[in-house]
PQR file with spaces between the fields and no chain letter, atoms N, CA, C, O and H, PARSE charges and radii, in Angstrom:
ATOM       1  N    MET     1     -55.389   74.884   45.837 -0.4000 1.5000
ATOM       2  CA   MET     1     -54.899   74.856   47.065 -0.0000 2.0000
ATOM       3  C    MET     1     -54.128   73.145   46.696  0.5500 1.7000
ATOM       4  O    MET     1     -54.804   72.246   46.195 -0.5500 1.4000
ATOM       5  N    LYS     2     -52.773   72.989   47.027 -0.4000 1.5000
ATOM       6  CA   LYS     2     -52.070   71.675   46.707 -0.0000 2.0000
ATOM       7  C    LYS     2     -52.591   70.459   48.233  0.5500 1.7000
ATOM       8  O    LYS     2     -52.817   70.559   49.439 -0.5500 1.4000
ATOM       9  H    LYS     2     -52.224   73.719   47.434  0.4000 1.0000
ATOM      10  N    GLU     3     -52.568   69.616   47.391 -0.4000 1.5000
ATOM      11  CA   GLU     3     -53.306   68.543   48.432 -0.0000 2.0000
ATOM      12  C    GLU     3     -52.949   67.013   47.534  0.5500 1.7000
ATOM      13  O    GLU     3     -52.740   67.053   46.321 -0.5500 1.4000
ATOM      14  H    GLU     3     -52.384   69.534   46.411  0.4000 1.0000
ATOM      15  N    ARG     4     -52.919   65.769   48.279 -0.4000 1.5000
ATOM      16  CA   ARG     4     -52.734   64.576   48.064 -0.0000 2.0000
ATOM      17  C    ARG     4     -53.631   64.266   47.593  0.5500 1.7000
ATOM      18  O    ARG     4     -54.581   64.694   48.249 -0.5500 1.4000
ATOM      19  H    ARG     4     -53.089   65.737   49.264  0.4000 1.0000
ATOM      20  N    LEU     5     -54.202   63.258   46.053 -0.4000 1.5000
ATOM      21  CA   LEU     5     -54.981   62.345   45.866 -0.0000 2.0000
ATOM      22  C    LEU     5     -56.117   61.799   47.000  0.5500 1.7000
ATOM      23  O    LEU     5     -57.326   61.949   47.181 -0.5500 1.4000
ATOM      24  H    LEU     5     -53.430   62.911   45.520  0.4000 1.0000
ATOM      25  N    ASN     6     -55.080   61.128   47.607 -0.4000 1.5000
ATOM      26  CA   ASN     6     -55.999   60.403   48.944 -0.0000 2.0000
ATOM      27  C    ASN     6     -56.703   61.226   49.923  0.5500 1.7000
ATOM      28  O    ASN     6     -57.417   60.648   50.742 -0.5500 1.4000
ATOM      29  H    ASN     6     -54.098   61.007   47.460  0.4000 1.0000
ATOM      30  N    SER     7     -56.585   62.663   49.952 -0.4000 1.5000
ATOM      31  CA   SER     7     -57.411   62.925   50.889 -0.0000 2.0000
ATOM      32  C    SER     7     -57.982   64.330   50.186  0.5500 1.7000
ATOM      33  O    SER     7     -57.866   65.399   50.785 -0.5500 1.4000
ATOM      34  H    SER     7     -56.005   63.133   49.287  0.4000 1.0000
ATOM      35  N    MET     8     -58.514   64.258   49.065 -0.4000 1.5000
ATOM      36  CA   MET     8     -59.738   64.890   48.288 -0.0000 2.0000
ATOM      37  C    MET     8     -61.058   64.148   48.627  0.5500 1.7000
ATOM      38  O    MET     8     -61.360   63.010   48.987 -0.5500 1.4000
ATOM      39  H    MET     8     -58.608   63.389   48.579  0.4000 1.0000
ATOM      40  N    LYS     9     -61.827   65.518   48.301 -0.4000 1.5000
ATOM      41  CA   LYS     9     -63.049   65.155   48.824 -0.0000 2.0000
ATOM      42  C    LYS     9     -63.908   64.431   47.999  0.5500 1.7000
ATOM      43  O    LYS     9     -63.662   64.664   46.816 -0.5500 1.4000
ATOM      44  H    LYS     9     -61.581   66.442   48.009  0.4000 1.0000
ATOM      45  N    ILE    10     -64.753   63.702   48.156 -0.4000 1.5000
ATOM      46  CA   ILE    10     -65.557   62.927   47.051 -0.0000 2.0000
ATOM      47  C    ILE    10     -66.788   64.079   46.211  0.5500 1.7000
ATOM      48  O    ILE    10     -67.763   64.700   46.634 -0.5500 1.4000
ATOM      49  H    ILE    10     -64.953   63.513   49.117  0.4000 1.0000
ATOM      50  N    GLY    11     -66.353   63.994   45.305 -0.4000 1.5000
ATOM      51  CA   GLY    11     -67.246   65.102   43.840 -0.0000 2.0000
ATOM      52  C    GLY    11     -66.766   66.204   43.346  0.5500 1.7000
ATOM      53  O    GLY    11     -67.333   66.984   42.580 -0.5500 1.4000
ATOM      54  H    GLY    11     -65.561   63.490   44.961  0.4000 1.0000
ATOM      55  N    THR    12     -64.978   66.309   44.095 -0.4000 1.5000
ATOM      56  CA   THR    12     -64.303   67.807   43.750 -0.0000 2.0000
ATOM      57  C    THR    12     -63.494   67.251   42.753  0.5500 1.7000
ATOM      58  O    THR    12     -63.193   66.057   42.767 -0.5500 1.4000
ATOM      59  H    THR    12     -64.517   65.675   44.717  0.4000 1.0000
ATOM      60  N    PHE    13     -63.055   68.170   41.732 -0.4000 1.5000
ATOM      61  CA   PHE    13     -62.021   68.011   40.374 -0.0000 2.0000
ATOM      62  C    PHE    13     -60.525   68.774   41.030  0.5500 1.7000
ATOM      63  O    PHE    13     -60.329   69.664   41.858 -0.5500 1.4000
ATOM      64  H    PHE    13     -63.300   69.140   41.719  0.4000 1.0000
ATOM      65  N    GLY    14     -59.740   68.007   40.278 -0.4000 1.5000
ATOM      66  CA   GLY    14     -57.988   68.595   40.584 -0.0000 2.0000
ATOM      67  C    GLY    14     -57.253   68.101   38.997  0.5500 1.7000
ATOM      68  O    GLY    14     -57.622   67.433   38.031 -0.5500 1.4000
ATOM      69  H    GLY    14     -59.899   67.284   39.605  0.4000 1.0000
ATOM      70  N    VAL    15     -56.061   68.836   39.379 -0.4000 1.5000
ATOM      71  CA   VAL    15     -55.260   68.784   38.099 -0.0000 2.0000
ATOM      72  C    VAL    15     -53.912   68.246   38.891  0.5500 1.7000
ATOM      73  O    VAL    15     -53.393   68.436   39.991 -0.5500 1.4000
ATOM      74  H    VAL    15     -55.761   69.378   40.164  0.4000 1.0000
ATOM      75  N    VAL    16     -53.763   67.816   38.239 -0.4000 1.5000
ATOM      76  CA   VAL    16     -52.254   66.555   38.945 -0.0000 2.0000
ATOM      77  C    VAL    16     -51.331   67.307   38.031  0.5500 1.7000
ATOM      78  O    VAL    16     -51.332   67.591   36.833 -0.5500 1.4000
ATOM      79  H    VAL    16     -54.185   67.661   37.346  0.4000 1.0000
ATOM      80  N    THR    17     -50.077   67.644   39.661 -0.4000 1.5000
ATOM      81  CA   THR    17     -48.957   68.603   39.446 -0.0000 2.0000
ATOM      82  C    THR    17     -47.794   67.925   39.910  0.5500 1.7000
ATOM      83  O    THR    17     -46.722   68.527   39.959 -0.5500 1.4000
ATOM      84  H    THR    17     -50.076   67.414   40.634  0.4000 1.0000
ATOM      85  N    LYS    18     -47.882   66.882   40.212 -0.4000 1.5000
ATOM      86  CA   LYS    18     -46.767   66.075   40.692 -0.0000 2.0000
ATOM      87  C    LYS    18     -47.226   64.471   40.673  0.5500 1.7000
ATOM      88  O    LYS    18     -48.399   64.234   40.964 -0.5500 1.4000
ATOM      89  H    LYS    18     -48.753   66.392   40.171  0.4000 1.0000
ATOM      90  N    VAL    19     -46.190   63.174   40.283 -0.4000 1.5000
ATOM      91  CA   VAL    19     -46.378   62.399   40.588 -0.0000 2.0000
ATOM      92  C    VAL    19     -44.962   61.854   41.554  0.5500 1.7000
ATOM      93  O    VAL    19     -43.797   61.701   41.186 -0.5500 1.4000
ATOM      94  H    VAL    19     -45.238   63.366   40.046  0.4000 1.0000
ATOM      95  N    CYS    20     -45.463   61.686   42.634 -0.4000 1.5000
ATOM      96  CA   CYS    20     -44.086   61.368   43.384 -0.0000 2.0000
ATOM      97  C    CYS    20     -43.980   59.771   43.599  0.5500 1.7000
ATOM      98  O    CYS    20     -44.819   58.964   43.198 -0.5500 1.4000
ATOM      99  H    CYS    20     -46.409   61.811   42.934  0.4000 1.0000
ATOM     100  N    GLY    21     -42.946   59.499   44.217 -0.4000 1.5000
ATOM     101  CA   GLY    21     -42.805   58.033   45.084 -0.0000 2.0000
ATOM     102  C    GLY    21     -41.160   57.392   44.417  0.5500 1.7000
ATOM     103  O    GLY    21     -40.148   58.062   44.209 -0.5500 1.4000
ATOM     104  H    GLY    21     -42.265   60.154   44.543  0.4000 1.0000
ATOM     105  N    GLU    22     -41.385   55.704   44.171 -0.4000 1.5000
ATOM     106  CA   GLU    22     -40.244   54.901   43.387 -0.0000 2.0000
ATOM     107  C    GLU    22     -40.299   55.390   42.225  0.5500 1.7000
ATOM     108  O    GLU    22     -41.269   56.006   41.784 -0.5500 1.4000
ATOM     109  H    GLU    22     -42.207   55.159   44.340  0.4000 1.0000
ATOM     110  N    ARG    23     -39.356   55.180   41.680 -0.4000 1.5000
ATOM     111  CA   ARG    23     -39.555   54.885   39.965 -0.0000 2.0000
ATOM     112  C    ARG    23     -40.642   54.096   39.301  0.5500 1.7000
ATOM     113  O    ARG    23     -41.474   54.305   38.418 -0.5500 1.4000
ATOM     114  H    ARG    23     -38.568   54.680   42.039  0.4000 1.0000
ATOM     115  N    LYS    24     -40.287   53.069   40.110 -0.4000 1.5000
ATOM     116  CA   LYS    24     -41.529   51.783   39.383 -0.0000 2.0000
ATOM     117  C    LYS    24     -42.839   51.920   39.545  0.5500 1.7000
ATOM     118  O    LYS    24     -43.615   51.346   38.781 -0.5500 1.4000
ATOM     119  H    LYS    24     -39.611   52.899   40.828  0.4000 1.0000
ATOM     120  N    VAL    25     -43.391   52.917   40.843 -0.4000 1.5000
ATOM     121  CA   VAL    25     -44.634   52.980   41.029 -0.0000 2.0000
ATOM     122  C    VAL    25     -44.592   54.321   40.234  0.5500 1.7000
ATOM     123  O    VAL    25     -45.314   54.240   39.241 -0.5500 1.4000
ATOM     124  H    VAL    25     -42.761   53.384   41.463  0.4000 1.0000
ATOM     125  N    CYS    26     -43.983   55.514   40.358 -0.4000 1.5000
ATOM     126  CA   CYS    26     -44.276   56.167   38.876 -0.0000 2.0000
ATOM     127  C    CYS    26     -44.452   55.844   37.857  0.5500 1.7000
ATOM     128  O    CYS    26     -45.432   56.334   37.295 -0.5500 1.4000
ATOM     129  H    CYS    26     -43.397   55.580   41.165  0.4000 1.0000
ATOM     130  N    ARG    27     -43.542   54.795   37.055 -0.4000 1.5000
ATOM     131  CA   ARG    27     -43.977   54.692   35.679 -0.0000 2.0000
ATOM     132  C    ARG    27     -45.268   53.654   35.746  0.5500 1.7000
ATOM     133  O    ARG    27     -45.645   53.437   34.594 -0.5500 1.4000
ATOM     134  H    ARG    27     -42.746   54.396   37.511  0.4000 1.0000
ATOM     135  N    ARG    28     -45.908   53.083   36.530 -0.4000 1.5000
ATOM     136  CA   ARG    28     -46.701   52.605   36.724 -0.0000 2.0000
ATOM     137  C    ARG    28     -48.360   53.724   36.713  0.5500 1.7000
ATOM     138  O    ARG    28     -49.389   53.348   36.153 -0.5500 1.4000
ATOM     139  H    ARG    28     -45.602   53.259   37.465  0.4000 1.0000
ATOM     140  N    LEU    29     -48.248   54.862   37.341 -0.4000 1.5000
ATOM     141  CA   LEU    29     -49.241   55.886   37.746 -0.0000 2.0000
ATOM     142  C    LEU    29     -48.893   56.414   36.206  0.5500 1.7000
ATOM     143  O    LEU    29     -49.851   57.048   35.761 -0.5500 1.4000
ATOM     144  H    LEU    29     -47.412   55.167   37.796  0.4000 1.0000
ATOM     145  N    TYR    30     -47.967   56.339   35.429 -0.4000 1.5000
ATOM     146  CA   TYR    30     -48.217   57.340   33.932 -0.0000 2.0000
ATOM     147  C    TYR    30     -48.526   56.318   33.245  0.5500 1.7000
ATOM     148  O    TYR    30     -49.536   56.661   32.631 -0.5500 1.4000
ATOM     149  H    TYR    30     -47.189   55.824   35.791  0.4000 1.0000
ATOM     150  N    ASP    31     -48.251   55.178   32.948 -0.4000 1.5000
ATOM     151  CA   ASP    31     -48.551   54.195   32.484 -0.0000 2.0000
ATOM     152  C    ASP    31     -50.188   54.273   32.314  0.5500 1.7000
ATOM     153  O    ASP    31     -50.857   54.002   31.316 -0.5500 1.4000
ATOM     154  H    ASP    31     -47.430   54.899   33.447  0.4000 1.0000
ATOM     155  N    MET    32     -50.516   54.625   33.307 -0.4000 1.5000
ATOM     156  CA   MET    32     -52.305   54.396   33.380 -0.0000 2.0000
ATOM     157  C    MET    32     -53.110   56.032   33.286  0.5500 1.7000
ATOM     158  O    MET    32     -54.158   56.576   33.636 -0.5500 1.4000
ATOM     159  H    MET    32     -49.972   54.845   34.117  0.4000 1.0000
ATOM     160  N    GLY    33     -51.983   56.306   32.654 -0.4000 1.5000
ATOM     161  CA   GLY    33     -52.625   58.194   32.378 -0.0000 2.0000
ATOM     162  C    GLY    33     -52.335   59.345   33.376  0.5500 1.7000
ATOM     163  O    GLY    33     -52.646   60.502   33.092 -0.5500 1.4000
ATOM     164  H    GLY    33     -51.132   55.865   32.370  0.4000 1.0000
ATOM     165  N    ILE    34     -51.832   59.070   34.364 -0.4000 1.5000
ATOM     166  CA   ILE    34     -51.954   59.884   35.269 -0.0000 2.0000
ATOM     167  C    ILE    34     -50.395   60.782   35.196  0.5500 1.7000
ATOM     168  O    ILE    34     -49.318   60.399   35.651 -0.5500 1.4000
ATOM     169  H    ILE    34     -51.580   58.130   34.595  0.4000 1.0000
ATOM     170  N    THR    35     -50.660   61.952   34.542 -0.4000 1.5000
ATOM     171  CA   THR    35     -49.594   62.843   34.384 -0.0000 2.0000
ATOM     172  C    THR    35     -49.715   63.980   35.107  0.5500 1.7000
ATOM     173  O    THR    35     -50.647   64.104   35.902 -0.5500 1.4000
ATOM     174  H    THR    35     -51.535   62.264   34.172  0.4000 1.0000
ATOM     175  N    PRO    36     -48.634   65.115   34.893 -0.5600 1.5000
ATOM     176  CA   PRO    36     -49.033   66.079   35.472  0.2800 2.0000
ATOM     177  C    PRO    36     -50.002   67.032   34.021  0.5500 1.7000
ATOM     178  O    PRO    36     -49.885   67.034   32.795 -0.5500 1.4000
ATOM     179  N    GLY    37     -50.582   67.479   34.641 -0.4000 1.5000
ATOM     180  CA   GLY    37     -51.585   68.535   33.917 -0.0000 2.0000
ATOM     181  C    GLY    37     -52.989   67.672   33.218  0.5500 1.7000
ATOM     182  O    GLY    37     -53.356   67.943   32.074 -0.5500 1.4000
ATOM     183  H    GLY    37     -50.677   67.478   35.637  0.4000 1.0000
ATOM     184  N    VAL    38     -53.357   67.125   33.657 -0.4000 1.5000
ATOM     185  CA   VAL    38     -54.179   66.202   33.594 -0.0000 2.0000
ATOM     186  C    VAL    38     -55.395   66.147   34.960  0.5500 1.7000
ATOM     187  O    VAL    38     -55.199   65.817   36.129 -0.5500 1.4000
ATOM     188  H    VAL    38     -53.058   66.905   34.586  0.4000 1.0000
ATOM     189  N    GLU    39     -56.504   66.544   34.375 -0.4000 1.5000
ATOM     190  CA   GLU    39     -57.651   66.681   35.268 -0.0000 2.0000
ATOM     191  C    GLU    39     -58.080   65.056   36.286  0.5500 1.7000
ATOM     192  O    GLU    39     -57.804   63.926   35.881 -0.5500 1.4000
ATOM     193  H    GLU    39     -56.663   66.812   33.425  0.4000 1.0000
ATOM     194  N    ILE    40     -58.554   65.261   37.179 -0.4000 1.5000
ATOM     195  CA   ILE    40     -58.934   63.830   37.739 -0.0000 2.0000
ATOM     196  C    ILE    40     -60.380   64.584   38.861  0.5500 1.7000
ATOM     197  O    ILE    40     -60.489   65.525   39.647 -0.5500 1.4000
ATOM     198  H    ILE    40     -58.778   66.178   37.508  0.4000 1.0000
ATOM     199  N    TYR    41     -61.159   63.618   38.378 -0.4000 1.5000
ATOM     200  CA   TYR    41     -62.379   63.620   39.525 -0.0000 2.0000
ATOM     201  C    TYR    41     -62.450   62.656   40.570  0.5500 1.7000
ATOM     202  O    TYR    41     -62.452   61.457   40.292 -0.5500 1.4000
ATOM     203  H    TYR    41     -61.071   62.853   37.740  0.4000 1.0000
ATOM     204  N    LEU    42     -62.495   62.974   41.493 -0.4000 1.5000
ATOM     205  CA   LEU    42     -62.613   61.848   42.653 -0.0000 2.0000
ATOM     206  C    LEU    42     -64.516   61.363   42.795  0.5500 1.7000
ATOM     207  O    LEU    42     -65.442   61.995   43.302 -0.5500 1.4000
ATOM     208  H    LEU    42     -62.492   63.948   41.719  0.4000 1.0000
ATOM     209  N    ARG    43     -64.497   60.056   42.130 -0.4000 1.5000
ATOM     210  CA   ARG    43     -65.967   59.905   42.256 -0.0000 2.0000
ATOM     211  C    ARG    43     -66.372   58.779   43.264  0.5500 1.7000
ATOM     212  O    ARG    43     -67.441   58.214   43.034 -0.5500 1.4000
ATOM     213  H    ARG    43     -63.744   59.542   41.717  0.4000 1.0000
ATOM     214  N    LYS    44     -65.712   58.422   44.253 -0.4000 1.5000
ATOM     215  CA   LYS    44     -66.143   57.168   45.333 -0.0000 2.0000
ATOM     216  C    LYS    44     -64.887   56.934   46.378  0.5500 1.7000
ATOM     217  O    LYS    44     -63.718   56.857   46.001 -0.5500 1.4000
ATOM     218  H    LYS    44     -64.844   58.881   44.440  0.4000 1.0000
ATOM     219  N    LYS    45     -65.236   56.851   47.499 -0.4000 1.5000
ATOM     220  CA   LYS    45     -63.976   56.301   48.315 -0.0000 2.0000
ATOM     221  C    LYS    45     -65.106   55.112   48.942  0.5500 1.7000
ATOM     222  O    LYS    45     -66.335   55.146   48.997 -0.5500 1.4000
ATOM     223  H    LYS    45     -66.186   56.914   47.805  0.4000 1.0000
ATOM     224  N    ALA    46     -64.041   53.984   49.412 -0.4000 1.5000
ATOM     225  CA   ALA    46     -64.538   53.059   50.214 -0.0000 2.0000
ATOM     226  C    ALA    46     -65.066   53.381   51.122  0.5500 1.7000
ATOM     227  O    ALA    46     -65.251   54.593   51.011 -0.5500 1.4000
ATOM     228  H    ALA    46     -63.043   53.956   49.367  0.4000 1.0000
ATOM     229  N    PRO    47     -65.518   52.970   52.165 -0.5600 1.5000
ATOM     230  CA   PRO    47     -66.037   52.963   53.579  0.2800 2.0000
ATOM     231  C    PRO    47     -64.432   53.645   54.328  0.5500 1.7000
ATOM     232  O    PRO    47     -64.260   54.845   54.545 -0.5500 1.4000
ATOM     233  N    LEU    48     -63.472   52.623   54.603 -0.4000 1.5000
ATOM     234  CA   LEU    48     -62.487   53.267   54.962 -0.0000 2.0000
ATOM     235  C    LEU    48     -61.383   53.413   54.340  0.5500 1.7000
ATOM     236  O    LEU    48     -60.304   52.898   54.632 -0.5500 1.4000
ATOM     237  H    LEU    48     -63.612   51.649   54.427  0.4000 1.0000
ATOM     238  N    GLY    49     -61.695   54.327   53.209 -0.4000 1.5000
ATOM     239  CA   GLY    49     -60.902   55.147   52.580 -0.0000 2.0000
ATOM     240  C    GLY    49     -59.989   54.502   51.685  0.5500 1.7000
ATOM     241  O    GLY    49     -59.012   55.166   51.337 -0.5500 1.4000
ATOM     242  H    GLY    49     -62.571   54.746   52.972  0.4000 1.0000
ATOM     243  N    ASP    50     -60.162   52.920   51.089 -0.4000 1.5000
ATOM     244  CA   ASP    50     -59.255   52.219   50.468 -0.0000 2.0000
ATOM     245  C    ASP    50     -60.089   51.559   49.554  0.5500 1.7000
ATOM     246  O    ASP    50     -60.697   50.927   50.418 -0.5500 1.4000
ATOM     247  H    ASP    50     -60.955   52.381   51.372  0.4000 1.0000
ATOM     248  N    PRO    51     -60.538   51.245   48.657 -0.5600 1.5000
ATOM     249  CA   PRO    51     -59.454   51.856   47.409  0.2800 2.0000
ATOM     250  C    PRO    51     -60.685   53.019   47.321  0.5500 1.7000
ATOM     251  O    PRO    51     -61.690   53.083   48.029 -0.5500 1.4000
ATOM     252  N    ILE    52     -60.292   53.877   46.263 -0.4000 1.5000
ATOM     253  CA   ILE    52     -60.352   55.222   45.672 -0.0000 2.0000
ATOM     254  C    ILE    52     -60.693   55.085   44.378  0.5500 1.7000
ATOM     255  O    ILE    52     -59.974   54.449   43.607 -0.5500 1.4000
ATOM     256  H    ILE    52     -59.476   53.825   45.687  0.4000 1.0000
ATOM     257  N    GLU    53     -62.194   55.853   43.869 -0.4000 1.5000
ATOM     258  CA   GLU    53     -62.261   55.271   42.447 -0.0000 2.0000
ATOM     259  C    GLU    53     -62.207   57.139   42.077  0.5500 1.7000
ATOM     260  O    GLU    53     -62.664   58.053   42.764 -0.5500 1.4000
ATOM     261  H    GLU    53     -62.778   56.369   44.495  0.4000 1.0000
ATOM     262  N    ILE    54     -61.409   57.213   40.632 -0.4000 1.5000
ATOM     263  CA   ILE    54     -61.661   58.079   40.104 -0.0000 2.0000
ATOM     264  C    ILE    54     -61.906   58.350   38.522  0.5500 1.7000
ATOM     265  O    ILE    54     -61.677   57.354   37.837 -0.5500 1.4000
ATOM     266  H    ILE    54     -61.038   56.471   40.074  0.4000 1.0000
ATOM     267  N    THR    55     -62.424   59.768   37.641 -0.4000 1.5000
ATOM     268  CA   THR    55     -62.321   59.189   36.453 -0.0000 2.0000
ATOM     269  C    THR    55     -61.125   60.376   36.134  0.5500 1.7000
ATOM     270  O    THR    55     -60.782   61.325   36.840 -0.5500 1.4000
ATOM     271  H    THR    55     -62.609   60.577   38.198  0.4000 1.0000
ATOM     272  N    ILE    56     -60.552   59.877   34.589 -0.4000 1.5000
ATOM     273  CA   ILE    56     -59.090   60.461   34.385 -0.0000 2.0000
ATOM     274  C    ILE    56     -59.619   60.300   32.977  0.5500 1.7000
ATOM     275  O    ILE    56     -60.451   59.393   32.950 -0.5500 1.4000
ATOM     276  H    ILE    56     -60.830   59.106   34.016  0.4000 1.0000
ATOM     277  N    ARG    57     -59.479   60.707   32.132 -0.4000 1.5000
ATOM     278  CA   ARG    57     -58.986   60.983   30.634 -0.0000 2.0000
ATOM     279  C    ARG    57     -60.370   59.929   29.981  0.5500 1.7000
ATOM     280  O    ARG    57     -60.159   58.976   29.230 -0.5500 1.4000
ATOM     281  H    ARG    57     -58.803   61.444   32.154  0.4000 1.0000
ATOM     282  N    GLY    58     -61.575   60.294   30.391 -0.4000 1.5000
ATOM     283  CA   GLY    58     -62.813   59.586   30.201 -0.0000 2.0000
ATOM     284  C    GLY    58     -62.946   58.349   30.866  0.5500 1.7000
ATOM     285  O    GLY    58     -64.080   57.904   30.684 -0.5500 1.4000
ATOM     286  H    GLY    58     -61.747   61.068   31.000  0.4000 1.0000
ATOM     287  N    TYR    59     -62.270   57.646   31.534 -0.4000 1.5000
ATOM     288  CA   TYR    59     -62.332   56.091   31.912 -0.0000 2.0000
ATOM     289  C    TYR    59     -62.396   56.585   33.616  0.5500 1.7000
ATOM     290  O    TYR    59     -62.035   57.627   34.164 -0.5500 1.4000
ATOM     291  H    TYR    59     -61.349   58.007   31.681  0.4000 1.0000
ATOM     292  N    GLU    60     -62.995   55.389   34.123 -0.4000 1.5000
ATOM     293  CA   GLU    60     -63.020   55.210   35.578 -0.0000 2.0000
ATOM     294  C    GLU    60     -61.489   54.281   36.019  0.5500 1.7000
ATOM     295  O    GLU    60     -61.179   53.278   35.376 -0.5500 1.4000
ATOM     296  H    GLU    60     -63.289   54.542   33.678  0.4000 1.0000
ATOM     297  N    LEU    61     -61.068   54.535   36.598 -0.4000 1.5000
ATOM     298  CA   LEU    61     -59.566   54.342   37.395 -0.0000 2.0000
ATOM     299  C    LEU    61     -59.827   53.896   38.466  0.5500 1.7000
ATOM     300  O    LEU    61     -60.568   54.676   39.064 -0.5500 1.4000
ATOM     301  H    LEU    61     -61.320   55.350   37.120  0.4000 1.0000
ATOM     302  N    THR    62     -59.468   52.544   39.342 -0.4000 1.5000
ATOM     303  CA   THR    62     -59.525   52.552   41.187 -0.0000 2.0000
ATOM     304  C    THR    62     -57.985   52.390   41.394  0.5500 1.7000
ATOM     305  O    THR    62     -57.165   51.688   40.803 -0.5500 1.4000
ATOM     306  H    THR    62     -58.866   51.910   38.856  0.4000 1.0000
ATOM     307  N    LEU    63     -57.855   53.321   42.486 -0.4000 1.5000
ATOM     308  CA   LEU    63     -56.423   53.259   42.657 -0.0000 2.0000
ATOM     309  C    LEU    63     -56.265   52.595   44.440  0.5500 1.7000
ATOM     310  O    LEU    63     -57.234   52.709   45.190 -0.5500 1.4000
ATOM     311  H    LEU    63     -58.520   53.892   42.967  0.4000 1.0000
ATOM     312  N    ARG    64     -55.434   52.172   44.754 -0.4000 1.5000
ATOM     313  CA   ARG    64     -55.417   51.924   46.175 -0.0000 2.0000
ATOM     314  C    ARG    64     -54.591   53.242   47.063  0.5500 1.7000
ATOM     315  O    ARG    64     -53.637   53.935   46.713 -0.5500 1.4000
ATOM     316  H    ARG    64     -54.646   52.079   44.144  0.4000 1.0000
ATOM     317  N    LYS    65     -55.493   53.247   48.490 -0.4000 1.5000
ATOM     318  CA   LYS    65     -54.809   54.475   48.801 -0.0000 2.0000
ATOM     319  C    LYS    65     -53.345   54.871   48.759  0.5500 1.7000
ATOM     320  O    LYS    65     -53.137   56.069   48.572 -0.5500 1.4000
ATOM     321  H    LYS    65     -56.269   52.683   48.775  0.4000 1.0000
ATOM     322  N    LYS    66     -52.117   53.941   48.923 -0.4000 1.5000
ATOM     323  CA   LYS    66     -51.218   54.221   48.999 -0.0000 2.0000
ATOM     324  C    LYS    66     -50.189   54.558   47.589  0.5500 1.7000
ATOM     325  O    LYS    66     -49.060   55.035   47.480 -0.5500 1.4000
ATOM     326  H    LYS    66     -52.286   52.967   49.075  0.4000 1.0000
ATOM     327  N    GLU    67     -51.045   54.130   46.763 -0.4000 1.5000
ATOM     328  CA   GLU    67     -50.802   54.701   45.277 -0.0000 2.0000
ATOM     329  C    GLU    67     -51.610   56.466   45.163  0.5500 1.7000
ATOM     330  O    GLU    67     -51.132   57.420   44.549 -0.5500 1.4000
ATOM     331  H    GLU    67     -51.963   53.743   46.852  0.4000 1.0000
ATOM     332  N    ALA    68     -52.661   56.451   45.802 -0.4000 1.5000
ATOM     333  CA   ALA    68     -53.295   57.757   46.111 -0.0000 2.0000
ATOM     334  C    ALA    68     -51.929   58.625   46.302  0.5500 1.7000
ATOM     335  O    ALA    68     -51.301   59.279   45.469 -0.5500 1.4000
ATOM     336  H    ALA    68     -53.049   55.676   46.301  0.4000 1.0000
ATOM     337  N    GLU    69     -51.730   58.443   47.443 -0.4000 1.5000
ATOM     338  CA   GLU    69     -50.331   59.698   48.472 -0.0000 2.0000
ATOM     339  C    GLU    69     -49.578   59.877   47.381  0.5500 1.7000
ATOM     340  O    GLU    69     -49.089   61.007   47.411 -0.5500 1.4000
ATOM     341  H    GLU    69     -52.240   57.912   48.119  0.4000 1.0000
ATOM     342  N    ASN    70     -49.238   59.223   46.354 -0.4000 1.5000
ATOM     343  CA   ASN    70     -47.653   59.280   45.558 -0.0000 2.0000
ATOM     344  C    ASN    70     -48.390   60.863   44.533  0.5500 1.7000
ATOM     345  O    ASN    70     -47.520   61.430   43.872 -0.5500 1.4000
ATOM     346  H    ASN    70     -49.635   58.305   46.329  0.4000 1.0000
ATOM     347  N    ILE    71     -49.971   61.550   44.417 -0.4000 1.5000
ATOM     348  CA   ILE    71     -50.284   61.884   43.292 -0.0000 2.0000
ATOM     349  C    ILE    71     -50.423   63.336   43.982  0.5500 1.7000
ATOM     350  O    ILE    71     -51.284   63.383   44.860 -0.5500 1.4000
ATOM     351  H    ILE    71     -50.678   61.089   44.954  0.4000 1.0000
ATOM     352  N    GLU    72     -49.807   64.370   43.760 -0.4000 1.5000
ATOM     353  CA   GLU    72     -50.249   66.017   44.410 -0.0000 2.0000
ATOM     354  C    GLU    72     -50.974   66.457   43.515  0.5500 1.7000
ATOM     355  O    GLU    72     -50.739   66.145   42.347 -0.5500 1.4000
ATOM     356  H    GLU    72     -49.107   64.332   43.046  0.4000 1.0000
ATOM     357  N    ILE    73     -52.020   67.281   43.841 -0.4000 1.5000
ATOM     358  CA   ILE    73     -53.131   67.578   42.759 -0.0000 2.0000
ATOM     359  C    ILE    73     -53.519   69.157   43.512  0.5500 1.7000
ATOM     360  O    ILE    73     -53.653   69.454   44.699 -0.5500 1.4000
ATOM     361  H    ILE    73     -52.211   67.534   44.789  0.4000 1.0000
ATOM     362  N    GLU    74     -53.632   70.035   42.174 -0.4000 1.5000
ATOM     363  CA   GLU    74     -54.108   71.112   43.056 -0.0000 2.0000
ATOM     364  C    GLU    74     -55.705   71.301   42.747  0.5500 1.7000
ATOM     365  O    GLU    74     -56.191   70.934   41.677 -0.5500 1.4000
ATOM     366  H    GLU    74     -53.522   69.793   41.210  0.4000 1.0000
ATOM     367  N    THR    75     -56.455   71.894   43.766 -0.4000 1.5000
ATOM     368  CA   THR    75     -57.539   72.135   43.560 -0.0000 2.0000
ATOM     369  C    THR    75     -58.073   73.640   43.709  0.5500 1.7000
ATOM     370  O    THR    75     -57.278   74.560   43.899 -0.5500 1.4000
ATOM     371  H    THR    75     -56.061   72.192   44.636  0.4000 1.0000
ATOM     372  N    GLU    76     -59.426   73.844   43.617 -0.4000 1.5000
ATOM     373  CA   GLU    76     -59.945   75.459   44.210 -0.0000 2.0000
ATOM     374  C    GLU    76     -60.999   74.934   45.196  0.5500 1.7000
ATOM     375  O    GLU    76     -61.851   74.051   45.091 -0.5500 1.4000
ATOM     376  H    GLU    76     -60.072   73.096   43.463  0.4000 1.0000
ATOM     377  N    ARG    77     -60.703   75.662   46.060 -0.4000 1.5000
ATOM     378  CA   ARG    77     -61.571   75.607   47.233 -0.0000 2.0000
ATOM     379  C    ARG    77     -62.301   76.759   47.100  0.5500 1.7000
ATOM     380  O    ARG    77     -61.829   77.654   46.399 -0.5500 1.4000
ATOM     381  H    ARG    77     -60.011   76.379   46.145  0.4000 1.0000
ATOM     382  N    SER    78     -63.593   76.945   47.756 -0.4000 1.5000
ATOM     383  CA   SER    78     -64.849   78.052   47.575 -0.0000 2.0000
ATOM     384  C    SER    78     -64.983   78.240   48.877  0.5500 1.7000
ATOM     385  O    SER    78     -65.835   79.020   49.303 -0.5500 1.4000
ATOM     386  H    SER    78     -63.976   76.218   48.326  0.4000 1.0000
């Protein structure tokens, strides 16, 4: 099921399918290692949903909700 990173549930895994947004934003996300095909695990969300903490490529990364909206994820629902 496709969704945006900011709408994922805590404790779920997903695979990045697409990085959208302005060129500057995309470049910044790519530089952080968020590229199509990479697996992401959503570790935590702040009480109001901003920021979120993910595990990607073996390290923890914190993103703003606005940045997470630009990342399309493929998840499996059971």
